[in-house]
N, C-alpha and C positions, 0 to 999 in steps of 0.2 A: 612822645612821652616815651617811648620804648628807649629809645639813646639816651633820656635821664634817668631815667627808671633804674635801668641794670646796673650802669656801675657806681650809683652811688646808695641803692637800697640792696638788690637783687646778688649782687656778684660777694658784697662780704659775705652775705649767709650765706651762699655756698662754697664758700673759702672756706668759712668756719666749719661747716661740716664736712666739706672733703677734707679737712685734719685731722677730724675722727677717727679712729683705727676702722671702722664700718667703712668711713669716705675713701679713706685709704686703697684699702681693698677692692672698693667698688672702682674707683679712678683706675686702679689697675687693669681691673675686667675690661674696663674701658678702653683701655691704651690698645692702638691698632685695630680697633674697630673700624667698618669704614667711613663713619663721620670724622673720628679720630683723623684718620688717612686722608680726611679732605676739609682736616683743622677748621674741624667742629668740637671746640672743645662742651667740656658738661656743662659749663657754664652759660656758655652760647646754647644750648641745648635748651638746657632748664628758659632759659629767655626767650629761646622760640614756643616754648610748650605755653607760656606764660599768655605771649601775646596772641597766638593764634586761637587760644581757647578763652581768654578774654574777648575775642571781637569776634570769634561765636556767638557769646554770649549777651554782648550788645546787639549784634546784628538782629538775634530774634528777638530781644527786648522791643527795638526799635522798630519791628513789624515789617523788616526789611524781606521776610521770607524763611522758613525751615530748611533748614541745614543739613540734616540726615542724608539724602539723597548722593550730598559732596561725599558724605563722612562714609557712606558704603562703598563708594568706588573708590576710598582712598583706602580702607580698610582690605576691599578684592585685590587692590592691586600691590598691597604688604603682603597678604598671602600670599599671591606671586610669587614678589621675593622672595621671602622666607622660605618658599620650598627649593628656591636655588639660592640660596646667599652668593653665593661664593660665585655665581656668572659673573659675566662681565655686562655688567647693567650700568644704563647713564646716570650721567649725577643727580639727575632729577630723580630719578625711582630710588635709587637710595636713600634721597630726601624727604621724599615722600613717605619712606617704610617705616624710618627710623624718628624724625622731625614730626609730620604731618600725624602717625600713627600714636606717637606718645602725646602730641596736642589733644588729638579726640579723648585719650584717657585722662586729659586732665579738665575735661569741660565741667563735672561735676562739681569737682573741687572750686574752678574759675566761678560756677554761680553762685556756690556759696560766698568767696571773697566779694563780688559785684554788687552781690544782692544784700549785704551785710554794710561794705561801704569800707571793710579790714582792708588795709593794706596786704598784698601779698607778703607769708612772711616764713617761718622756719618750717611749719608743719607742710606748707604747700610745696618747699624747697626737697619734704622727705618725702613728700606723696610721689613728686618729680624722679625723685633718685629711685625710688621704687620701682616707677614706670621703664626708667631706662633697664636697672636690673633684671629685668622681666623681660626688658628687648633683646638684652646680649642672649642672655637664655635662648632667646627665639634664635639669634643669629648662629648659637653652639658656641661659644668663646668664654 
């Protein structure tokens, strides 16, 4: 589903939003951040937010257990990373701090989409871009 939905639906929305002045400004701030250097594009980042946040909702809805301990650990690791983001961190820690922390912030919007049956749309992308801007702010770029 991820491989099909992202190029057909998500990437065109992201590209449209990034072509606007605020989107271009955000993309310029994103350039040369750790995920950008790892070749994780803004589109990829938003796709990861969508996948991980929706999977969290589906997992809980299916009765497969509480996910908050996992997200608490992700948050603690991200706080360690952002306390010294320019240190020589392993790729997994960089991914967790940028992608998984963002995905956690997107769980509430994802719940709304899953529970109403709406496809992810421009409002989801705008929220994801806000999360990325906030993360860039934490990084200090």
